[in-house]
Structure formats: C-alpha cells, structure tokens
DOPA-71853 format. One line per field, with one value per residue (C-alpha): residue number from 0; residue in three letters; x, y, z. Coordinates in steps of 0.05 Angstrom, whole numbers, plus 5000, padded with zeros to 4 digits. Example, Ala and Ser with C-alpha at 12.3 -4.5 7.8 and 13.67 -1.06 7.14 Angstrom:
2
i 0:1 .
aa ala:ser .
x 5246:5273 .
y 4910:4979 .
z 5156:5143 .
# end
This chain:
346
i 0:1:2:3:4:5:6:7:8:9:10:11:12:13:14:15:16:17:18:19:20:21:22:23:24:25:26:27:28:29:30:31:32:33:34:35:36:37:38:39:40:41:42:43:44:45:46:47:48:49:50:51:52:53:54:55:56:57:58:59:60:61:62:63:64:65:66:67:68:69:70:71:72:73:74:75:76:77:78:79:80:81:82:83:84:85:86:87:88:89:90:91:92:93:94:95:96:97:98:99:100:101:102:103:104:105:106:107:108:109:110:111:112:113:114:115:116:117:118:119:120:121:122:123:124:125:126:127:128:129:130:131:132:133:134:135:136:137:138:139:140:141:142:143:144:145:146:147:148:149:150:151:152:153:154:155:156:157:158:159:160:161:162:163:164:165:166:167:168:169:170:171:172:173:174:175:176:177:178:179:180:181:182:183:184:185:186:187:188:189:190:191:192:193:194:195:196:197:198:199:200:201:202:203:204:205:206:207:208:209:210:211:212:213:214:215:216:217:218:219:220:221:222:223:224:225:226:227:228:229:230:231:232:233:234:235:236:237:238:239:240:241:242:243:244:245:246:247:248:249:250:251:252:253:254:255:256:257:258:259:260:261:262:263:264:265:266:267:268:269:270:271:272:273:274:275:276:277:278:279:280:281:282:283:284:285:286:287:288:289:290:291:292:293:294:295:296:297:298:299:300:301:302:303:304:305:306:307:308:309:310:311:312:313:314:315:316:317:318:319:320:321:322:323:324:325:326:327:328:329:330:331:332:333:334:335:336:337:338:339:340:341:342:343:344:345 .
aa met:asp:glu:thr:val:ala:glu:tyr:ile:arg:arg:thr:val:leu:lys:met:pro:arg:asn:glu:ile:lys:met:met:leu:gln:lys:trp:gly:phe:leu:ser:glu:ala:gln:leu:gln:thr:leu:asn:phe:his:gln:ile:lys:asp:asn:ile:ser:gln:asp:val:val:gln:leu:cys:glu:val:asn:ser:ala:asp:ile:lys:gln:ala:ala:val:leu:asp:ile:ile:tyr:asn:his:ile:tyr:gln:his:lys:arg:met:trp:ser:val:tyr:gln:met:lys:lys:pro:gly:glu:glu:leu:glu:tyr:phe:asp:ile:thr:asp:phe:lys:lys:lys:phe:lys:gly:arg:leu:arg:ser:ala:leu:lys:asn:val:thr:ile:thr:phe:lys:glu:tyr:glu:asp:asn:glu:ile:trp:ile:arg:val:ala:trp:gly:thr:pro:tyr:lys:lys:pro:asn:gln:tyr:lys:pro:ser:tyr:val:val:tyr:his:ser:gln:thr:pro:tyr:val:phe:ile:ser:ala:ser:val:leu:lys:ser:asn:leu:pro:leu:leu:cys:gln:ala:leu:ile:val:ala:ser:asn:tyr:his:asp:ile:arg:glu:met:glu:leu:arg:ser:his:ser:leu:asn:ser:leu:gln:asp:ile:val:phe:lys:arg:tyr:ser:gln:asn:phe:gln:thr:tyr:ser:pro:lys:pro:pro:gln:gly:arg:asn:ala:glu:ala:glu:ser:ala:asp:leu:arg:ile:val:gln:glu:asn:lys:ser:glu:lys:glu:arg:ile:his:arg:leu:asn:trp:glu:val:phe:gly:asp:gly:pro:gln:pro:lys:leu:glu:phe:ala:gln:tyr:met:leu:glu:thr:met:phe:lys:arg:asp:pro:lys:met:asp:val:leu:asp:lys:lys:glu:pro:phe:arg:cys:leu:val:lys:phe:ser:ser:pro:his:leu:leu:glu:ser:leu:lys:ser:leu:ala:pro:ala:gly:met:ala:asp:ala:pro:leu:ser:pro:leu:leu:thr:cys:ile:pro:gln:lys:ala:arg:asn:tyr:phe:lys:ile:arg:glu:lys:lys:gly:phe:phe:pro:gly:ser:phe:val:ser:pro .
x 5318:5358:5320:5342:5315:5249:5242:5258:5206:5155:5168:5166:5098:5073:5090:5044:4971:4931:4893:4959:4997:4974:4991:5061:5074:5052:5101:5154:5144:5181:5119:5079:5007:4986:5022:4988:4921:4932:4940:4880:4888:4827:4859:4901:4967:5009:4979:4987:5061:5072:5039:5082:5145:5125:5117:5185:5217:5190:5223:5287:5287:5352:5367:5371:5300:5277:5313:5276:5210:5234:5251:5181:5151:5195:5183:5108:5116:5175:5146:5162:5235:5274:5309:5369:5392:5463:5492:5552:5600:5647:5692:5653:5578:5579:5533:5563:5530:5501:5510:5469:5509:5575:5544:5523:5591:5630:5583:5587:5662:5677:5635:5659:5732:5721:5672:5661:5600:5549:5485:5473:5407:5384:5316:5301:5239:5212:5245:5315:5304:5349:5335:5394:5388:5451:5450:5514:5555:5624:5687:5661:5585:5536:5496:5439:5379:5336:5379:5395:5410:5367:5393:5351:5393:5368:5418:5444:5433:5480:5427:5424:5371:5394:5357:5415:5416:5434:5505:5526:5599:5583:5557:5626:5634:5566:5581:5649:5616:5565:5616:5660:5601:5572:5639:5635:5691:5656:5592:5561:5499:5452:5423:5352:5312:5241:5198:5169:5218:5175:5177:5253:5256:5208:5254:5320:5290:5250:5185:5142:5117:5097:5029:5005:4950:4897:4889:4824:4825:4757:4744:4725:4651:4628:4579:4564:4576:4645:4665:4638:4680:4741:4722:4720:4790:4813:4778:4812:4879:4868:4848:4910:4954:4921:4933:5005:5017:4983:5026:5092:5075:5058:5124:5162:5121:5085:5018:5029:5029:5087:5135:5138:5206:5219:5291:5340:5403:5459:5516:5502:5557:5540:5568:5538:5505:5526:5531:5601:5603:5595:5658:5624:5659:5734:5740:5707:5702:5636:5586:5579:5527:5490:5417:5370:5297:5251:5176:5126:5117:5172:5156:5081:5099:5143:5090:5037:5078:5061:4986:4979:5011:5070:5122:5127:5120:5163:5196:5270:5315:5338:5271:5256:5325:5320:5295:5339:5400:5386:5383:5447:5487:5554:5546:5537:5596:5590:5594:5614:5554:5505:5454:5428:5493:5508:5488:5547:5556:5566 .
y 9670:9683:9716:9662:9608:9645:9652:9579:9556:9602:9574:9503:9514:9547:9483:9441:9430:9472:9412:9377:9433:9416:9342:9358:9407:9353:9304:9357:9362:9428:9468:9447:9424:9488:9530:9491:9505:9580:9572:9585:9533:9559:9624:9633:9596:9659:9680:9610:9610:9678:9653:9590:9633:9676:9614:9588:9654:9644:9574:9601:9554:9544:9515:9444:9446:9477:9422:9368:9400:9398:9324:9310:9344:9307:9241:9249:9279:9238:9229:9303:9285:9240:9183:9142:9076:9063:8998:8991:8933:8905:8844:8786:8782:8782:8830:8879:8912:8979:9037:9097:9145:9121:9125:9198:9217:9186:9215:9286:9280:9258:9312:9368:9349:9363:9421:9463:9501:9445:9431:9357:9333:9263:9234:9161:9125:9054:8993:9020:9076:9136:9201:9248:9319:9355:9429:9449:9512:9532:9553:9624:9617:9590:9527:9537:9508:9509:9460:9403:9330:9276:9207:9148:9092:9026:9002:8931:8935:8957:9001:9077:9120:9190:9251:9297:9372:9408:9413:9345:9362:9347:9276:9243:9275:9248:9177:9178:9198:9141:9085:9111:9116:9049:9011:8994:9004:9016:9048:9047:9077:9022:9064:9057:9121:9137:9188:9130:9115:9058:9024:9027:8998:8943:8924:8921:8890:8838:8861:8852:8802:8826:8824:8805:8833:8795:8797:8778:8785:8786:8723:8735:8734:8675:8682:8609:8538:8532:8601:8584:8520:8561:8612:8557:8536:8608:8619:8557:8580:8649:8618:8574:8633:8676:8623:8615:8690:8692:8634:8663:8732:8704:8666:8731:8782:8743:8762:8824:8899:8929:8977:9043:9049:9107:9098:9041:9031:8980:8962:8908:8863:8808:8773:8779:8717:8701:8645:8613:8608:8683:8718:8784:8803:8796:8811:8771:8830:8834:8889:8938:8992:9030:9010:9060:9052:9108:9111:9140:9068:9025:8956:8964:8983:8922:8877:8899:8889:8816:8819:8880:8842:8890:8837:8762:8721:8707:8775:8780:8776:8846:8871:8826:8827:8897:8881:8820:8857:8912:8864:8828:8889:8870:8795:8798:8781:8790:8726:8724:8719:8730:8782:8817:8851:8880:8944:8992:9067:9098 .
z 4432:4369:4312:4262:4309:4317:4242:4230:4281:4249:4179:4204:4235:4171:4132:4175:4159:4208:4236:4251:4285:4355:4345:4321:4377:4427:4395:4401:4476:4482:4501:4562:4558:4595:4542:4486:4517:4508:4432:4386:4330:4293:4271:4208:4207:4206:4273:4302:4281:4315:4379:4379:4370:4430:4474:4449:4469:4540:4541:4509:4450:4411:4343:4369:4395:4329:4291:4331:4309:4238:4244:4270:4210:4161:4195:4184:4114:4092:4022:4008:4002:3954:3991:3969:3998:4021:4045:4091:4097:4149:4151:4180:4193:4270:4305:4355:4415:4393:4440:4418:4461:4431:4361:4371:4400:4343:4290:4316:4329:4259:4225:4269:4260:4186:4190:4253:4229:4229:4267:4284:4314:4332:4346:4362:4339:4346:4313:4328:4277:4287:4250:4240:4215:4192:4173:4136:4141:4115:4151:4147:4149:4199:4181:4131:4168:4106:4066:4114:4101:4133:4151:4175:4204:4232:4284:4277:4201:4146:4113:4113:4079:4061:4035:4018:4014:3950:3977:3950:3965:4038:4023:4029:4099:4118:4094:4129:4195:4187:4177:4234:4282:4264:4260:4186:4136:4070:4044:3975:3943:3920:3863:3890:3900:3919:3954:3994:4050:4075:4007:4005:4075:4054:3997:4034:4097:4057:4088:4026:3977:3908:3876:3807:3763:3725:3650:3617:3541:3507:3464:3391:3376:3332:3274:3256:3281:3249:3275:3344:3345:3326:3379:3432:3415:3417:3484:3512:3485:3515:3581:3583:3564:3617:3670:3648:3653:3721:3747:3721:3746:3814:3816:3803:3840:3895:3924:3966:3952:3913:3948:3913:3878:3831:3807:3798:3757:3749:3704:3652:3625:3575:3514:3444:3417:3345:3295:3301:3225:3219:3243:3255:3320:3322:3395:3451:3498:3536:3521:3579:3590:3646:3652:3684:3703:3727:3738:3788:3811:3779:3807:3793:3721:3712:3743:3693:3630:3618:3636:3591:3533:3529:3545:3543:3606:3644:3644:3629:3691:3669:3694:3752:3786:3814:3886:3891:3867:3917:3976:3956:3935:3965:3952:3876:3832:3757:3717:3644:3599:3656:3637:3699:3720:3788:3822:3822:3825:3756 .
# end
C-alpha cells in the first residue's frame, strides 16, 4: 500500500470520535468482521489508527477505498463543511430515465478530459442521493487528498449541493462535469449557504413548514380605579396586537421547525417613491443594489423580529422572500417597481 494512502487513512481515523470508529469502519465495509474483531477500540486513537492501517495494508487498500472512508465520515459530520446550493436548468420539464452508470462515466470523462490528475469517488445513499468526492491535482502534481470538493446530487432533481475546496479555480470544471453528466445545459449558484446540508435540502425540496414564536408583553400595573380601567384597555390592545402578530407570523412562517440557513443574497431593483410635485429625481432609472443576509440561524432570526418588537408585522417581502426565491430561482423575472428582486450571482 502506498505511504500516502496509509497516512490518509490514519488521519481520517484520527478525525473520528473514538466511540464511533468501529461503526464507521463497519459502514466502510473494506475490512472484514473478523479483522474488526482484532482491533482494540479502547486504546488511544493513535494506536487504533496504526492498527487500522496495518489491516488495510493486508487488504492492499488504494486511494479510492480511502476516499470512500472519507465520504462516510463527511456524510455523518456534514455540518463541519460549508455547503452552497446550485440549480441546473434544461429546456422543458420532462423527466428522463436516470442511469447511474452513465452519470458516473460522463462525469469522470468530462473532468479527466480537462484535468488528468484528479481522484473521483462516488458513494450512493438512500433517496437517490449521490455523494461525489473530487481531489484535485495539477498537470504536474498528484491530487491533494486533504483539500477535496464534495458534491451531493439528488438524481431526477435540478439541485446540487457543493462544498468546494479552497481551489475555487476548479469550480467551473466541476459544474461543467455536473451538467454534462446529468443532461442539463445551465447551472447557477443560488446564493444560499449553510453548514446544515439537511436544512438546505429542506428549503429547495419544500420539506418544511416554518414556525412562529409567541410574544407576551407585560401589561402596565394599575394604581387606582381610573388607572385600572386604562390598564384594561391597554391589556386588550396588547392582546389584540399580540394575536395579530401571531396570525401574521404564522401566515408567513407556518408551524414547523425552521431550516438552518446561514447566508443568502440577491439583487434588488426598485423605483424611488416621491411626490410628483417635487422634481427631485430627473432620471427614472431603478435603484439597484446587492442585498446580503448572514446569521448563525438566518430564518429563525427573521422569524423572531416581529414578536420581539424589532420590526412591524407583517415583515417586509424583502425579508420573507428568501426561501420562496430560492425554490423558484430560474422562474423569477424582475418586474419594475417590485421590491423583492431575484436571486442572481453577483
């Protein structure tokens, strides 16, 4: 077994929590159950990793087997990576028969025609989910296994989730291989990013309904009969306002858990509103700008604005349009004077 393969397997094992190493090795399936029984999983991880490498040497492991183990780790700990959503487009909406063998052949052929030193590994999961790992090299250097790109593609859908390596110059090659292999003709980044791959999938596959939070302001304390009467009116007004906020928040966010989204951006195009009598603006050109949102939990943050009294209810479409814009990325056409704008790459 090559020394670089042995070292990569050792480092991959060292990343795993000790109580999960056996489970991941079983999912890997490269070592037999009898070989796994010889491992002492109660010793320090460095010794475990050395023992795993020795067993892999017996089985003559190569970089493809090592890459599969790496995919298994990243599939379980997918939140350790930042994921971006891409949407592909083709003329017509008809579904085509998907052949996984043909997809792999076209994907590898397209990448290797542009770059020979590249390691490509596939692993299939449930729900037609295909994980692709690409380790990039150069015309003169072998692939760097420690800075790969990961792609999650759901067959029969136009959505691709990519966690790119630091070598962003290879991203166009990756996107080109995807559209060729899946028989699409265009691919665009949707400007939605998160460490939670499941949340991004929930958004684009419409697998969630949003939640709302309650808001219970404390009524003022009365000191006499007249003040108590005023207090009752205030309490009633607060109750009505609270119910109005709850209803509007529910209409916008629904009654389910929020998917975890950390970044979104889109182009905004709108017209200034002005008094016709005041000729302040000579030109009638629309105002354009790039709107960016970022937060550890963006949709939860937006959801809590109105109940917390930080924004009026209902929230502006500028804030509530993000999931809808994401799902209809290619269908949106900008209208003059329409605030929300469309998702585009900057």
